[in-house]
N, C-alpha and C positions, 0 to 999 in steps of 0.2 A: 103732487106734482106739474111737472111745466105744461104749458098748451099752446097750444100755438091754434090761431085757424088758418090760416095763409099755408105754411111748411110743416110737411109729416118727417116723423119720424123713419120713413124709408129714404127720404130725401137728404137724413144726416148719417145715417148709413153709409151715405156711396160716396161724400166726401173721403175728400183726400188731408189729412188720416180722418178715416170716418168715427163716428162719433156717433152719440145720443142726442136729443133731444130734451133727456134731464140732468143731459153737461151742461146746457143752458139759461140763464139767468131771466126768472121772470119778468122782468122787467124790460129785461135784452128784446124779448119773441114780444112780449106786448105795446114795444118800438116798430121793432118790423113788420107787424100784421097792421100796425095804422100806416103805417112808411110804403104797403104792396097799396090799399088802398087808396090814399093820396095817390101813385106812380097809375094806377089803373090795370098794370100791366104784372107779368109776373115775374118776380127776381129770384133770379137762379142762382143758390149760397153756390161758392166755390171752398170756400174753408170756410168752420167755426169753432167748436171747443179745439182745442191740442192739450195734451199734459203737459207739463213743466216741463220731463225727461223727451219728450217728441222734440222736444221745444228749442231744445239745450244740444238738441246729439243734432239739430240742422245746420248749428253754429248763431242760433239764436239768445236771446237773454235770459229766457227763462220766465220773463218777468210779463208776458204780453196781454194783453185784453181777452185773447185770447184762452190763457193757462185759466181762467178765472169765468169762462163762460159771458163774457159783456164785449164778446167783437164777433163779425162774421168781413168776410168777403165776397162780394158779388160779383159776377157774369158780367162785364159791358163793354161793348163795341162799339157800340154807336154816339153818337155824341149830342146829339137829342136826347136819349135814355141816360146819358151820364149826365146832361144838367138837370134832367127831372129826377134822378137819384138822388145827387146831391143837395137841390133843391126840398124834396121830401123828410131827407134825412135830415137837415136843420130844425124842416116844420115838425117836427116830433120830436126832438130835443139833443139829437145825436151831436156832440159838438168836438169830437173827434173824427175826423175823414181824413183818411189817407189815399190817392188817385196813380192807380199805375195804368199800361198803357191796355190794356185787359178788363178790371177789375176795379174796384171798388172797396176801399178797409170804413167799415163804421164799426165805433163802440163807443160805446158810453162805461167806461172806466173811472171810475172817480179820484182813484188811487194814482190815475197819472193823469198828465198836463193839463189843462181843461181851453178851450179853445182853440183847438189848431189845426192846421191843414197839411196834409202834406202830399208829398209825392215820391213815387218811386223810378220814377224813372232815369235812364243818365243818357250819355251823350248819344250809346248806339243803340238803342232803345226807339229812337224818335227816328223816321223816316217822312214822315209828311205831318203838316196840321191841320188836323180835321175843324171846320165848320168853327 
């Protein structure tokens, strides 16, 4: 049974797509709990587990860390919180990080390239540079 200190089954049920805490890998959830403790503020998830079929239907590869319960996307609209989330993610061992305009992707999927950071921005997404 997958357990988490700071994340509830209810949170996973409200995500898009909806999923279960039980769809996640325990090591990922342990790292997220440690990350949340370091941040000192709630971490709001926007996406976690996705089925391979859901991923493919959305035009994605179907090989995402999300499909193995090894990734989450975290809501983030604040530059100071963005910095702290990325710092905490690195401190607990996440070494795959993606930065979006309003979210941060973290994963610990060892089947994918390691020690990488990417962005989801395109030229029309950026209206200003904060902090």
